[in-house]
Structure formats: structure tokens, C-alpha cells
TORKOLLUM-342409 format. One record per residue (C-alpha): x, y, z; residue number from 1; residue in three letters. Coordinates in steps of 0.02 Angstrom, whole numbers, plus 50000, padded with zeros to 5 digits. Each point is the difference from the previous one (the first is absolute). Layout:
! residues N
<atom px="X" py="Y" pz="Z" num="NUM" residu="ALA"/>
...
This chain:
! residues 184
<atom px="55365" py="53715" pz="53820" num="1" residu="UNK"/>
<atom px="49887" py="49880" pz="50094" num="2" residu="UNK"/>
<atom px="49812" py="50017" pz="49967" num="3" residu="UNK"/>
<atom px="49970" py="50047" pz="50184" num="4" residu="UNK"/>
<atom px="50125" py="50142" pz="49988" num="5" residu="UNK"/>
<atom px="49932" py="50057" pz="49831" num="6" residu="UNK"/>
<atom px="49822" py="50004" pz="50067" num="7" residu="UNK"/>
<atom px="50061" py="50091" pz="50156" num="8" residu="UNK"/>
<atom px="50089" py="50129" pz="49891" num="9" residu="UNK"/>
<atom px="49839" py="50034" pz="49904" num="10" residu="UNK"/>
<atom px="49904" py="50012" pz="50164" num="11" residu="UNK"/>
<atom px="50114" py="50130" pz="50075" num="12" residu="UNK"/>
<atom px="50002" py="50102" pz="49839" num="13" residu="UNK"/>
<atom px="49809" py="50001" pz="50011" num="14" residu="UNK"/>
<atom px="50012" py="50054" pz="50183" num="15" residu="UNK"/>
<atom px="50113" py="50145" pz="49951" num="16" residu="UNK"/>
<atom px="49877" py="50053" pz="49864" num="17" residu="UNK"/>
<atom px="49856" py="49987" pz="50123" num="18" residu="UNK"/>
<atom px="50097" py="50106" pz="50125" num="19" residu="UNK"/>
<atom px="50037" py="50133" pz="49868" num="20" residu="UNK"/>
<atom px="49816" py="50008" pz="49951" num="21" residu="UNK"/>
<atom px="49949" py="50008" pz="50182" num="22" residu="UNK"/>
<atom px="50115" py="50145" pz="50043" num="23" residu="UNK"/>
<atom px="49962" py="50097" pz="49840" num="24" residu="UNK"/>
<atom px="49843" py="50063" pz="50086" num="25" residu="UNK"/>
<atom px="50104" py="50079" pz="50139" num="26" residu="UNK"/>
<atom px="50011" py="50184" pz="49965" num="27" residu="UNK"/>
<atom px="50163" py="50090" pz="49974" num="28" residu="UNK"/>
<atom px="50026" py="50182" pz="49953" num="29" residu="UNK"/>
<atom px="49971" py="49946" pz="49821" num="30" residu="UNK"/>
<atom px="49817" py="49975" pz="49965" num="31" residu="UNK"/>
<atom px="49966" py="49849" pz="49889" num="32" residu="UNK"/>
<atom px="49841" py="49919" pz="49932" num="33" residu="UNK"/>
<atom px="50047" py="49844" pz="50101" num="34" residu="UNK"/>
<atom px="49938" py="50092" pz="50155" num="35" residu="UNK"/>
<atom px="49820" py="49986" pz="49941" num="36" residu="UNK"/>
<atom px="49990" py="49879" pz="49853" num="37" residu="UNK"/>
<atom px="49945" py="49853" pz="50108" num="38" residu="UNK"/>
<atom px="49870" py="50097" pz="50100" num="39" residu="UNK"/>
<atom px="49838" py="49900" pz="50001" num="40" residu="UNK"/>
<atom px="49848" py="50080" pz="49918" num="41" residu="UNK"/>
<atom px="49822" py="49933" pz="50005" num="42" residu="UNK"/>
<atom px="49926" py="50033" pz="49827" num="43" residu="UNK"/>
<atom px="49881" py="49915" pz="49879" num="44" residu="UNK"/>
<atom px="49951" py="49883" pz="50142" num="45" residu="UNK"/>
<atom px="50177" py="49928" pz="50014" num="46" residu="UNK"/>
<atom px="50166" py="50040" pz="50081" num="47" residu="UNK"/>
<atom px="50135" py="50076" pz="49889" num="48" residu="UNK"/>
<atom px="50171" py="50078" pz="50025" num="49" residu="UNK"/>
<atom px="50023" py="50181" pz="49954" num="50" residu="UNK"/>
<atom px="50117" py="49956" pz="49857" num="51" residu="UNK"/>
<atom px="49860" py="49896" pz="49922" num="52" residu="UNK"/>
<atom px="49883" py="50150" pz="49995" num="53" residu="UNK"/>
<atom px="50109" py="50137" pz="49930" num="54" residu="UNK"/>
<atom px="50172" py="50070" pz="49966" num="55" residu="UNK"/>
<atom px="50106" py="50074" pz="50138" num="56" residu="UNK"/>
<atom px="50120" py="50141" pz="49955" num="57" residu="UNK"/>
<atom px="50134" py="50076" pz="50108" num="58" residu="UNK"/>
<atom px="50026" py="50188" pz="49996" num="59" residu="UNK"/>
<atom px="50154" py="50055" pz="50097" num="60" residu="UNK"/>
<atom px="50029" py="50035" pz="50137" num="61" residu="UNK"/>
<atom px="49850" py="49937" pz="50099" num="62" residu="UNK"/>
<atom px="49847" py="49973" pz="49891" num="63" residu="UNK"/>
<atom px="49918" py="49843" pz="49930" num="64" residu="UNK"/>
<atom px="49862" py="50018" pz="49872" num="65" residu="UNK"/>
<atom px="49879" py="49856" pz="49973" num="66" residu="UNK"/>
<atom px="49908" py="50003" pz="49835" num="67" residu="UNK"/>
<atom px="49859" py="49871" pz="50006" num="68" residu="UNK"/>
<atom px="49954" py="49918" pz="49836" num="69" residu="UNK"/>
<atom px="49818" py="50009" pz="50052" num="70" residu="UNK"/>
<atom px="49962" py="50167" pz="50083" num="71" residu="UNK"/>
<atom px="49850" py="49925" pz="50093" num="72" residu="UNK"/>
<atom px="50125" py="49907" pz="50111" num="73" residu="UNK"/>
<atom px="50071" py="50161" pz="50073" num="74" residu="UNK"/>
<atom px="49894" py="49994" pz="50161" num="75" residu="UNK"/>
<atom px="50045" py="49816" pz="50027" num="76" residu="UNK"/>
<atom px="50185" py="50037" pz="49973" num="77" residu="UNK"/>
<atom px="49994" py="50144" pz="50123" num="78" residu="UNK"/>
<atom px="49917" py="49889" pz="50129" num="79" residu="UNK"/>
<atom px="50131" py="49863" pz="49974" num="80" residu="UNK"/>
<atom px="50141" py="50125" pz="50025" num="81" residu="UNK"/>
<atom px="49920" py="50066" pz="50159" num="82" residu="UNK"/>
<atom px="49976" py="49824" pz="50068" num="83" residu="UNK"/>
<atom px="50181" py="49956" pz="49960" num="84" residu="UNK"/>
<atom px="50059" py="50134" pz="50123" num="85" residu="UNK"/>
<atom px="50154" py="50048" pz="49901" num="86" residu="UNK"/>
<atom px="50013" py="50171" pz="50080" num="87" residu="UNK"/>
<atom px="49923" py="50108" pz="49863" num="88" residu="UNK"/>
<atom px="49826" py="50057" pz="49955" num="89" residu="UNK"/>
<atom px="49950" py="49982" pz="49818" num="90" residu="UNK"/>
<atom px="49930" py="50148" pz="49906" num="91" residu="UNK"/>
<atom px="49915" py="49987" pz="49831" num="92" residu="UNK"/>
<atom px="49955" py="50123" pz="49865" num="93" residu="UNK"/>
<atom px="49874" py="49885" pz="49916" num="94" residu="UNK"/>
<atom px="50125" py="49921" pz="49882" num="95" residu="UNK"/>
<atom px="50154" py="49956" pz="50104" num="96" residu="UNK"/>
<atom px="50041" py="49970" pz="50183" num="97" residu="UNK"/>
<atom px="50148" py="50091" pz="50076" num="98" residu="UNK"/>
<atom px="50099" py="49942" pz="50150" num="99" residu="UNK"/>
<atom px="50116" py="50129" pz="50077" num="100" residu="UNK"/>
<atom px="50127" py="49920" pz="50117" num="101" residu="UNK"/>
<atom px="50072" py="50108" pz="50139" num="102" residu="UNK"/>
<atom px="50186" py="49988" pz="50036" num="103" residu="UNK"/>
<atom px="50049" py="49861" pz="50120" num="104" residu="UNK"/>
<atom px="50035" py="50050" pz="50179" num="105" residu="UNK"/>
<atom px="50144" py="49923" pz="50097" num="106" residu="UNK"/>
<atom px="49874" py="49905" pz="50106" num="107" residu="UNK"/>
<atom px="49914" py="49929" pz="49845" num="108" residu="UNK"/>
<atom px="50168" py="49950" pz="49924" num="109" residu="UNK"/>
<atom px="50047" py="49904" pz="50158" num="110" residu="UNK"/>
<atom px="49829" py="49918" pz="49999" num="111" residu="UNK"/>
<atom px="50025" py="49945" pz="49819" num="112" residu="UNK"/>
<atom px="50173" py="49930" pz="50041" num="113" residu="UNK"/>
<atom px="49920" py="49900" pz="50141" num="114" residu="UNK"/>
<atom px="49872" py="49928" pz="49877" num="115" residu="UNK"/>
<atom px="50142" py="49962" pz="49878" num="116" residu="UNK"/>
<atom px="50094" py="49904" pz="50134" num="117" residu="UNK"/>
<atom px="49843" py="49900" pz="50042" num="118" residu="UNK"/>
<atom px="49976" py="49953" pz="49817" num="119" residu="UNK"/>
<atom px="50186" py="49958" pz="49990" num="120" residu="UNK"/>
<atom px="49986" py="49884" pz="50150" num="121" residu="UNK"/>
<atom px="49843" py="49917" pz="49929" num="122" residu="UNK"/>
<atom px="50095" py="49961" pz="49840" num="123" residu="UNK"/>
<atom px="50146" py="49929" pz="50097" num="124" residu="UNK"/>
<atom px="49883" py="49889" pz="50100" num="125" residu="UNK"/>
<atom px="49921" py="49933" pz="49839" num="126" residu="UNK"/>
<atom px="50175" py="49971" pz="49933" num="127" residu="UNK"/>
<atom px="50058" py="49906" pz="50155" num="128" residu="UNK"/>
<atom px="49847" py="49888" pz="49989" num="129" residu="UNK"/>
<atom px="50045" py="49957" pz="49820" num="130" residu="UNK"/>
<atom px="50183" py="49971" pz="50047" num="131" residu="UNK"/>
<atom px="49950" py="49886" pz="50143" num="132" residu="UNK"/>
<atom px="49890" py="49900" pz="49882" num="133" residu="UNK"/>
<atom px="50147" py="49972" pz="49882" num="134" residu="UNK"/>
<atom px="50113" py="49950" pz="50145" num="135" residu="UNK"/>
<atom px="49870" py="49873" pz="50054" num="136" residu="UNK"/>
<atom px="49990" py="49930" pz="49823" num="137" residu="UNK"/>
<atom px="50189" py="49981" pz="49996" num="138" residu="UNK"/>
<atom px="49999" py="49913" pz="50170" num="139" residu="UNK"/>
<atom px="49859" py="49885" pz="49941" num="140" residu="UNK"/>
<atom px="50102" py="49950" pz="49848" num="141" residu="UNK"/>
<atom px="50146" py="49958" pz="50113" num="142" residu="UNK"/>
<atom px="49891" py="49896" pz="50116" num="143" residu="UNK"/>
<atom px="49928" py="49905" pz="49850" num="144" residu="UNK"/>
<atom px="50179" py="49973" pz="49943" num="145" residu="UNK"/>
<atom px="49965" py="50084" pz="49833" num="146" residu="UNK"/>
<atom px="50150" py="50112" pz="50030" num="147" residu="UNK"/>
<atom px="50158" py="49976" pz="50102" num="148" residu="UNK"/>
<atom px="50080" py="50117" pz="50129" num="149" residu="UNK"/>
<atom px="50109" py="50085" pz="49870" num="150" residu="UNK"/>
<atom px="49851" py="50038" pz="49889" num="151" residu="UNK"/>
<atom px="49903" py="50065" pz="50151" num="152" residu="UNK"/>
<atom px="50146" py="50113" pz="50042" num="153" residu="UNK"/>
<atom px="50008" py="50064" pz="49820" num="154" residu="UNK"/>
<atom px="49812" py="50031" pz="49996" num="155" residu="UNK"/>
<atom px="50005" py="50092" pz="50166" num="156" residu="UNK"/>
<atom px="50146" py="50104" pz="49937" num="157" residu="UNK"/>
<atom px="49906" py="50043" pz="49840" num="158" residu="UNK"/>
<atom px="49848" py="50043" pz="50105" num="159" residu="UNK"/>
<atom px="50105" py="50115" pz="50110" num="160" residu="UNK"/>
<atom px="50064" py="50092" pz="49846" num="161" residu="UNK"/>
<atom px="49818" py="50031" pz="49950" num="162" residu="UNK"/>
<atom px="49961" py="50059" pz="50177" num="163" residu="UNK"/>
<atom px="50147" py="50122" pz="49997" num="164" residu="UNK"/>
<atom px="49948" py="50066" pz="49829" num="165" residu="UNK"/>
<atom px="49819" py="50025" pz="50058" num="166" residu="UNK"/>
<atom px="50056" py="50091" pz="50157" num="167" residu="UNK"/>
<atom px="50115" py="50114" pz="49902" num="168" residu="UNK"/>
<atom px="49865" py="50039" pz="49872" num="169" residu="UNK"/>
<atom px="49859" py="50034" pz="50122" num="170" residu="UNK"/>
<atom px="50115" py="50105" pz="50111" num="171" residu="UNK"/>
<atom px="50048" py="50106" pz="49849" num="172" residu="UNK"/>
<atom px="49818" py="50025" pz="49947" num="173" residu="UNK"/>
<atom px="49948" py="50045" pz="50177" num="174" residu="UNK"/>
<atom px="50145" py="50121" pz="50028" num="175" residu="UNK"/>
<atom px="49964" py="50087" pz="49835" num="176" residu="UNK"/>
<atom px="49816" py="50022" pz="50045" num="177" residu="UNK"/>
<atom px="50045" py="50064" pz="50173" num="178" residu="UNK"/>
<atom px="50116" py="50131" pz="49923" num="179" residu="UNK"/>
<atom px="49860" py="50053" pz="49881" num="180" residu="UNK"/>
<atom px="49880" py="50020" pz="50146" num="181" residu="UNK"/>
<atom px="50122" py="50098" pz="50109" num="182" residu="UNK"/>
<atom px="50063" py="50114" pz="49861" num="183" residu="UNK"/>
<atom px="49924" py="50173" pz="50011" num="184" residu="UNK"/>
């Protein structure tokens, strides 16, 4: 495989991983710590994520329990959750913070699917930009006579295989997440 195509393959794998991480925060009927683990919290004079300040446990069907390692951070964690506007109000008993998530309404599900589609399109745009960069590199090699027409054709064909594989993968990930969101 040509170095351009290898680098492109690694790039699109990274884009898929980035997309998966990005959509993990979209709520489905299953409550997961990913919904809140990256919530920003101002504590100790710096900015932290929630996962850096305590453990997050999931209690079925709709409860997350945050157990801060330092109990003095509880007010800061509550404030961070409120500012994140995730649709729940934190309650604390002095040792842990509880987040009770209400069931998703049909309207909220459709709203989440819309956000999913926006994130999906953003990932595809990033991908197309990367693909166009590789196409330009291939064309530049041809113009500099470092490759011939046959090699250009082969490189473009290899690139198209990568494009097809990316599209299939990201479509599958997106469809799976949409089903999770819409499942009652």
C-alpha cells in the first residue's frame, strides 16, 4: 500500500474513533457514564472533567451516582452539571451526587437523532477534506512525473476502496446509534 493511502487509512480510522466518542454523549434509553464524564468542573482553581474528580456508577434503569474522591468538590461538581444543561438536576446526600434521568420523550428522541445526523455530517465533511488532500497529492505526483497514469489510476482506485470502507463503517455506527436512541 502506498504511504499516502496508508496515512489516509489511519486518518479515517481516527475520524471514526472521534465520531464514536462524540456520539457516546448522546443519550439513549440506556444511561451510561459517558453522558457526564466529560462535563467541565471548575475546582482547585483549574478546569477538570467529571471523570477526573470521581467515579461514576450506573444504577439501572435511570440513575447515575457520582462518588467524588474529595467530598469538598461536591458543590463544584453540582455546579458543573447544572451548567452543562444535560437535562437533570443533581442531588447530593453529602457523600455522593445522584442524577436521575427521566425517560426520553418522542420529541427528545427526534431531537437527539437530529444532533446525531449533524455530527455524522461533520465527520463526513472532515473525511472529504482528507480525501481531497490525498487526491491532490496524487495529482501533484503525476504532474511532477513521479508516477505515471497507470500508477495514478491504481492509487485513485485504492483511495476509492478506502472511501467506500469509511462510508460503510460510519453509516453502520450512525445507524446503530440511531436505533439505540429511537428504541423505547
